[in-house]
Each structure stands twice: as structure tokens, then as C-alpha cells.
N, C-alpha and C positions, 0 to 999 in steps of 0.2 A: 504493499499499499504505499509505503514512504516513496518508494522508487517511481510509483506512478504520479504521485504528487509532485515530485521534483521534476519528472518529464513534463508535466503539465505546465508548471511554472517556467521552466526554460523554453517550451514552445511559445508561450504568451510572450515573454520577454523578447525573444527573438523576432517575432512578427511585429511587435509595436516598434521595434528599431529600424525595420525595413518600411514602415509606414511613413516615416518623416520625409519632407520634401527635401531632395538633394540639389535641385536646379536653382542656380543664382541668375538674377537679373544682370545682364550684360551693361555695363556702363559704356555709353556712346556718345562721341563728340557731336555736338550739333553747332554747326557754325553760326546759326541765327542767335544763339544764347550769349550771354556775356562769359568770357573766361578770365578767370583770376589768377594771378601768381601768388601763392602763399607758402607759407612755412607749414610743414607737416611733421608731425612727431607723436609719440604716445603722452597723451594728456595726463596721465596720472604720474609718469616717471619724469617727464622733462617740464611740463607746464605747472606741475603741482595741483591739478584739477582735482576735484573730489569725486569719488567713484570707486568701485570694486574692479580691481584688476586692471590690466592694461588695454587702452581703447584708443583708436586713432583720433587725433584732434588737429585742427588747423588754426593758424592765426590770420584772421582776414580783418583788414582795417583796424588793426591794433587789439583786436578782441579774441579770445580764445573760444573755439566751438568743438564739441564733439561731433564726430562724422557718422552719419547714417548712409547706407547704401553701398559701402565697401568696409571691409574689415582690416584691422591692423596685420593679420596674417595673409592678407591677399597679396601683399607686396614683399615678400620674404620673411624670414625670421626676425621677429622684432627685438629678441634678445642677443642677436649676433653683434659684433663689435660695431658695424655700421648700421644696426637696425634701429628701428624708430624709438625703442627704450634707451638708446644711448647716442643717438644722433637727430640733429633737426635737419630735415630735407627740405628741398624746393618742389613744388608741385604745381601743375596747372589744373584747375578743377572749375566745374559748372555745377550749378545747383542753387538752391536757396535755403535761407534761414526760416526754420519752422520750428516754434517752441524753444528757442534759444539752442537749437542744434542745426547743423549744416546738413542738409539733405543733398548728397551728391548724386548728380546724373552723369558726371564724367570726372575721372580722376586718373593723372597721369604723373609719375615722378619725372622730373627733369634730370636728365643726366648731367654729371659734372663735366 
């Protein structure tokens, strides 16, 4: 009976993990929208913004915003020597500020 219960729990666990959506919305450049050149980094580590864990943030017009629409790990290892948790990088972005967060529709790191 214990084996049957264990098997049932495992089956439910595995099936629920496959039910999660894995597709991501691709960020696409739109020449009709304004493009901003910003500083991008980890808001918690480098900008000392309040939050749990490491999250991508930008500095736009002198103010820091957490970013929605792309993730800190979508751009390499954040904890690498040159990652967002250890360096501030330049980026070209498009999007808008909604509820004190920057909602990105396009995000591209500028190569040095």
C-alpha cells in the first residue's frame, strides 16, 4: 500500500511539472517605438533596491526600475565575474513604465 501511495504521489508531481508553460515571449525591436540607452544590472546587488533575490533592473532618467519582460538569467550567468550581479552594463531597451516597473518589449546588451 505504501508503494502504491508513493507511486501515485510521484505521478501527480511529474504530471504537474510538465503542465507549466515553457514558451517565452520574444522581445522584438520596433522601429516606431522610442529606444533608450540605459544602464542594466542586478537591482538588488548593484543598485541596493529592495527585493528578494537577484532581479534585472535598469537606470532610466536617473531612476532605478526593476524589469519585467526579460529575466536576469536570460543574458548569461548573473553571478559570473562580468555578470549583472558584479557589473553594470549598457543596454538598448524599448518599453514603458507600469506601476514603477519597466515593462520591456525589447532588450539588447550593447557590446563593449
